[in-house]
C-alpha positions in Angstrom: 2.0 15.3 1.4 -0.9 17.3 -0.6 1.9 18.5 -3.1 2.2 14.8 -4.0 -1.1 14.4 -4.1 -1.7 17.1 -6.6 1.3 15.8 -8.4 0.2 12.2 -8.6 -3.7 13.5 -9.5 -3.1 15.7 -12.4 -0.2 13.8 -14.0 0.3 10.3 -13.4 3.3 8.6 -13.1 3.6 5.3 -14.9 2.9 3.5 -11.5 0.6 6.2 -9.9 1.3 4.6 -6.1 2.2 7.6 -3.5 3.9 5.6 -0.5 2.6 7.9 2.4 5.9 6.2 4.9 5.6 6.0 9.1 7.2 3.7 11.3 4.2 3.4 13.5 0.9 1.8 11.5 -1.6 3.9 13.7 0.2 6.8 12.6 -0.8 5.7 9.1 -4.2 4.6 9.7 -5.0 7.9 11.6 -3.3 9.9 8.1 -5.3 7.6 5.6 -8.7 7.5 8.0 -7.6 12.3 7.7 -7.4 12.1 3.6 -10.8 10.0 3.6 -12.6 12.5 5.7 -10.9 15.5 3.5 -11.6 14.0 0.0 -13.8 11.4 0.6 -11.8 9.1 -0.7 -12.0 5.5 -0.8 -10.6 3.3 2.3 -9.1 -0.3 1.8 -8.0 -2.2 4.2 -6.4 -4.6 3.0 -6.0 -7.3 6.1 -9.6 -6.6 7.6 -11.3 -7.1 3.7 -8.8 -10.2 2.5 -8.0 -12.7 5.3 -11.4 -13.2 5.8 -11.6 -14.8 2.5 -8.3 -16.1 2.7 -8.0 -18.0 5.6 -10.6 -20.5 4.4 -8.2 -21.4 1.5 -5.4 -24.1 2.0 -2.1 -22.4 2.2 -1.4 -23.1 -1.2 -4.0 -21.5 -3.0 -4.0 -17.8 -0.7 -0.7 -17.6 -3.0 -1.8 -17.0 -6.2 -5.6 -16.1 -4.5 -4.3 -13.0 -2.5 -3.3 -10.6 -5.5 -6.9 -11.5 -7.9 -8.6 -10.8 -4.6 -6.7 -7.6 -4.2 -7.2 -6.5 -7.7 -10.8 -6.9 -7.4 -11.1 -5.1 -4.2 -9.7 -2.5 -5.9 -12.1 -2.5 -9.1 -14.9 -2.5 -6.8 -13.8 0.6 -4.8 -16.0 4.0 -5.7 -13.9 6.3 -8.1 -11.0 8.0 -7.4 -8.2 7.8 -5.8 -8.0 5.0 -3.7 -6.7 5.1 0.1 -5.1 1.3 1.0 -4.2 0.5 4.2 -3.5 -2.2 7.2 -1.3 -3.6 4.5 0.6 -5.9 6.5 -1.2 -8.9 5.5 0.6 -8.6 1.8 4.2 -9.3 4.1 2.7 -12.5 5.3 5.9 -15.2 3.9 3.6 -18.1 3.1 1.7 -15.9 0.6 5.1 -15.6 -1.6 4.3 -11.9 -2.5 5.8 -9.1 -3.6 4.3 -6.6 -1.5 6.0 -3.3 -4.0 5.6 -4.9 -7.0 1.8 -6.0 -6.1 1.0 -2.1 -5.3 2.9 -0.7 -8.2 1.2 -3.1 -10.3 -2.9 -2.3 -8.8 -1.9 1.0 -9.3 -2.4 0.9 -13.1 -6.1 0.1 -12.8 -6.7 3.7 -10.6 -4.1 6.3 -8.2 -3.4 4.4 -5.3 -2.0 5.7 -1.9 -0.5 3.5 0.0 0.1 4.1 4.2 3.3 1.9 4.1 4.9 1.0 7.4 8.1 1.2 7.6 11.0 3.2 6.4 12.7 5.5 3.8 16.3 6.3 3.9 19.7 6.7 0.8 17.2 5.5 -1.8 16.4 2.6 0.5 12.8 1.4 1.2 11.9 -1.1 4.4 8.5 -2.5 6.0 8.9 -2.7 9.6 12.0 -2.3 11.4 14.6 -4.7 11.3 13.9 -6.6 14.4 10.1 -7.1 12.9 9.7 -11.1 11.6 8.8 -9.7 8.3 11.0 -6.9 7.5 12.5 -6.5 3.8 13.9 -3.7 2.2 14.2 -2.6 -2.2 16.7 -0.6 -2.1 15.8 1.2 -5.7 12.1 1.0 -5.3 10.7 1.5 -8.9 8.9 4.3 -8.1 8.9 8.5 -9.2 10.6 11.1 -7.0 7.9 12.0 -5.1 5.7 9.0 -5.2 7.1 8.3 -1.5 6.4 10.9 1.2 8.1 10.3 4.5 5.4 11.9 6.9 6.5 12.9 10.2 4.9 12.6 13.5 
């Protein structure tokens, strides 16, 4: 993981978005918190930040407001790579978002290191597990070869 972070920062790819993939969200948040402590990079808990601002809106307004709020939060964070955790909100079906596309695009503003709850196997990135109601797969995610890192338990 640290090697991938060094590569991301020293020679950023077109989408400087590093996914730290693990099946357990709590383990991911712990890893993101550890990186925050170790490097002092800002940690953005998306669900915690965006949910209170989206709930008062009408459902149809949330769809187009969520990406704008994400962009505002990314710009407002202190300098340096941004650690993103608690991304589950981006998978809410009523928002009609493509979270991977959204995060890749946002990484053009600044490097993102994203705690991604799911799996990566045989070139297929998944969010959650098949039994989860928001389960989704990307057969060929458009990220560099080292931009998806599987974390061990």
